[in-house]
C-alpha positions in Angstrom: 81.5 116.7 116.4 84.8 117.2 118.4 84.6 113.8 119.7 84.1 112.4 116.1 87.1 114.5 114.9 89.4 113.2 117.7 88.4 109.6 117.2 89.2 110.0 113.4 92.5 111.7 114.0 93.4 108.8 116.3 92.5 106.2 113.6 94.2 108.0 111.0 97.7 107.4 112.5 97.4 103.5 112.8 100.0 101.6 111.0 97.2 99.7 108.9 95.7 103.1 107.7 99.0 104.8 107.1 100.3 102.0 104.8 96.9 101.9 102.9 97.3 106.0 102.6 100.9 105.9 101.4 100.1 103.0 99.0 97.2 104.8 97.3 98.7 108.5 97.4 102.2 107.6 96.3 100.6 105.2 93.5 98.4 108.1 92.3 101.2 110.6 92.4 103.5 108.3 90.3 100.8 107.5 88.0 100.2 111.2 87.0 103.9 112.0 87.0 104.4 109.4 84.2 101.3 110.2 82.3 102.1 114.0 82.2 105.8 113.4 81.6 105.2 111.4 78.4 102.4 113.7 77.3 103.5 117.0 78.5 103.5 118.9 75.1 99.9 117.7 74.5 99.0 118.7 78.0 100.6 122.1 78.2 99.1 122.9 74.9 95.7 122.1 76.1 96.3 124.2 79.3 97.5 127.2 77.3 94.4 126.9 75.0 92.4 126.7 78.3 94.0 129.9 79.8 93.2 131.8 76.6 89.5 131.2 77.0 89.5 132.3 80.7 87.3 135.5 80.7 89.1 138.8 81.3 92.6 137.6 82.1 93.0 135.1 79.3 94.2 137.7 76.8 97.2 138.6 79.1 100.4 137.8 77.3 102.4 137.0 80.4 99.8 134.7 81.8 99.7 132.9 78.4 103.4 132.3 78.7 104.8 132.0 82.3 101.3 131.0 83.7 100.9 128.1 81.5 103.3 125.9 83.7 101.8 127.1 86.9 98.3 126.4 85.8 99.4 122.9 84.5 100.8 121.9 87.9 97.8 123.2 89.7 95.5 121.1 87.3 97.8 118.1 87.7 97.5 118.5 91.5 93.9 118.3 91.2 94.0 115.3 89.0 96.0 113.6 91.7 93.6 114.5 94.3 90.7 112.9 92.2 92.6 109.8 91.6 93.4 109.4 95.3 89.7 109.8 96.2 88.5 107.3 93.5 91.1 104.6 94.5 90.3 105.2 98.3 86.5 104.7 97.4 87.3 101.4 95.8 89.7 99.9 98.1 89.0 101.1 101.5 86.2 98.7 102.5 88.3 96.3 104.5 89.8 99.2 106.6 86.3 100.5 107.4 85.2 97.1 108.5 88.1 96.7 110.8 87.5 100.1 112.2 83.8 99.3 113.1 84.7 96.1 114.7 87.3 97.8 116.9 85.1 100.7 118.1 81.5 99.4 117.5 81.7 95.6 117.9 78.0 95.3 118.8 76.9 97.0 115.5 76.4 94.4 112.6 77.5 95.2 109.3 74.4 94.9 107.1 75.5 95.4 103.5 78.2 96.3 101.3 78.7 99.1 98.6 78.3 98.0 95.1 81.7 98.4 93.3 80.0 99.7 90.2 78.1 102.3 92.1 81.2 103.4 93.9 83.1 103.8 90.8 80.3 105.7 89.2 79.8 108.2 92.2 83.5 108.7 92.4 83.8 109.4 88.7 80.7 111.5 88.7 82.2 113.7 91.7 85.6 113.8 90.0 84.1 115.1 86.6 81.9 117.7 88.4 84.7 118.8 90.6 87.0 119.3 87.5 84.5 121.1 85.5 83.4 123.5 88.4 87.3 124.1 88.9 88.1 125.0 85.5 85.1 127.1 85.0 85.8 129.2 88.2 89.5 128.8 88.2 89.9 132.8 88.6 87.8 132.7 91.7 90.3 130.6 93.8 92.6 133.7 93.8 90.1 136.0 95.5 91.2 136.2 99.3 89.0 134.2 101.7 86.2 133.7 99.3 88.5 131.7 96.8 89.7 129.4 99.7 86.3 128.6 100.9 85.1 128.0 97.3 88.1 125.6 96.9 87.4 123.8 100.0 83.6 123.4 98.9 84.8 122.1 95.6 87.1 119.6 97.2 84.3 118.4 99.5 82.4 117.3 96.3 85.1 114.6 95.8 84.2 113.1 99.4 80.6 113.9 100.3 78.5 111.7 98.1 81.0 108.8 97.3 82.0 108.6 100.8 78.6 108.7 102.5 77.6 105.9 100.0 80.7 103.7 100.7 80.4 103.9 104.4 76.6 104.2 104.8 76.0 101.0 102.6 77.9 98.9 105.1 75.7 99.9 108.1 72.5 101.5 106.8 69.9 99.4 105.0 67.4 102.1 104.5 68.0 104.1 101.4 66.0 107.2 102.5 68.4 107.4 105.6 71.5 106.9 103.5 70.4 109.7 101.2 69.6 112.0 104.3 73.1 111.2 105.6 74.6 112.2 102.4 72.8 115.5 102.2 73.8 116.4 105.7 77.5 115.7 105.3 78.7 118.8 103.6 80.5 120.2 106.8 82.3 116.8 107.4 83.4 116.6 103.9 84.9 120.1 103.9 86.8 119.2 107.4 88.2 116.2 105.6 89.2 118.5 102.6 91.4 120.8 104.5 94.1 118.2 104.2 94.2 119.0 100.4 95.7 122.5 101.1 99.1 120.6 101.9 100.8 118.5 99.3 101.5 115.0 100.4 99.3 115.5 103.4 96.3 115.8 100.9 96.8 111.8 100.8 94.9 111.7 104.0 91.8 113.5 103.0 89.5 110.8 101.4 90.2 108.1 103.9 89.9 110.7 106.7 86.7 111.7 105.4 85.5 108.1 105.3 86.6 107.7 108.9 84.6 110.8 110.0 81.5 109.5 108.2 81.7 106.1 109.8 82.0 107.6 113.3 79.1 109.9 112.6 76.9 107.2 111.4 77.9 104.6 114.0 77.6 106.8 117.0 73.9 107.8 115.7 73.2 103.9 115.3 74.6 103.1 118.6 72.6 105.8 120.4 69.4 105.1 118.6 
């Protein structure tokens, strides 16, 4: 695992990958700044309504007033993370192919992810993440437990979509692909650590894909 992480960190700072990350990242940030700017009144009203329904604390007056902006910004940040994850899933295939040729030139590309499936898996992960986040929002403020829970929630955005996007390029056996996905929680959580720092969070989805790539291709090479 240490070797996989070190190789992935070295890859993430190449000019090609940095260019991709900043385009996707700042594009997603700009998109949500514009969307939330033009619909802020409606958005903040929805957030206030959501806060009022939170068990135990929703009735607190100070939370309904001053807390609305804070919660709105937190949810907005999560929407940006979801968008970066989806965009990375859709557009990262050329980068994955380039990295495979660089590190594993003797391993053939055996397929390609279906764009409709990639979008479906990314949207499904995004919806599941957002629902779980909204329903368990108070939990994230519990020391240690909340941080681990948030890390696991973020891993949902990476685990299944990334294992499909990467695995489809190099693994033709569906059963093996599904097994790789089920065994990838730790890798997804490692990549999700980037999400704790704004701006740096742009690295998380593609870093996750690169981790998956090295894990899968190291196994294929050694088999």
